[in-house]
C-alpha positions in Angstrom: 0.1 0.0 0.2 1.1 3.7 -0.5 -0.2 4.7 2.7 -0.6 3.1 6.1 -4.2 1.8 7.2 -4.1 4.6 9.8 -3.4 7.1 7.2 -6.1 5.9 4.9 -8.7 5.8 7.8 -7.7 9.3 8.7 -8.0 10.4 5.2 -11.3 8.5 4.5 -12.9 10.0 8.1 -12.3 13.5 6.8 -15.1 12.9 3.9 -17.4 10.5 5.6 -18.4 8.9 8.8 -17.1 5.7 9.4 -18.8 3.3 11.5 -18.1 0.5 13.5 -18.0 -2.7 10.8 -17.2 -0.2 7.7 -15.2 -2.2 5.1 -12.5 -0.4 3.7 -11.2 -1.9 0.2 -7.6 -0.8 -0.6 -7.3 -2.7 -4.0 -4.7 -5.5 -4.9 -1.9 -6.0 -2.1 2.0 -5.9 -3.3 3.4 -9.1 -4.5 0.3 -10.4 -6.5 -0.2 -10.4 -10.5 2.6 -8.8 -12.1 4.7 -8.6 -9.0 5.0 -12.8 -9.1 7.6 -14.4 -10.6 6.4 -15.5 -13.3 3.4 -13.1 -13.4 0.3 -14.5 -12.9 -3.0 -12.9 -14.4 -6.6 -13.8 -14.2 -7.8 -15.8 -17.0 -11.4 -17.1 -18.5 -12.9 -19.5 -15.9 -11.2 -18.1 -12.8 -13.5 -17.6 -9.7 -12.7 -14.6 -7.3 -14.4 -15.0 -3.8 -15.0 -12.8 -1.2 -16.2 -13.5 2.0 -17.2 -12.1 5.1 -17.8 -14.4 8.0 -21.6 -14.0 9.3 -22.4 -12.1 6.4 -22.2 -14.0 3.1 -20.0 -14.2 0.2 -19.6 -12.7 -3.3 -18.4 -14.5 -6.1 -17.4 -13.3 -9.7 -16.5 -15.5 -12.4 -14.1 -14.2 -15.3 -16.0 -14.7 -18.6 
């Protein structure tokens, strides 16, 4: 990340109210995709799953 989690929370809280349970998505972490050796990218048929325990999951398939 370019900033720390503390800096991101500080910046976001200046423009919106952050409440308990607010999810802050920061994007792709370093060391994945083109940062891997060899680089690894999503391809047709891959599945991306984001799950939050007790809430549910969101699944997307690359088409």
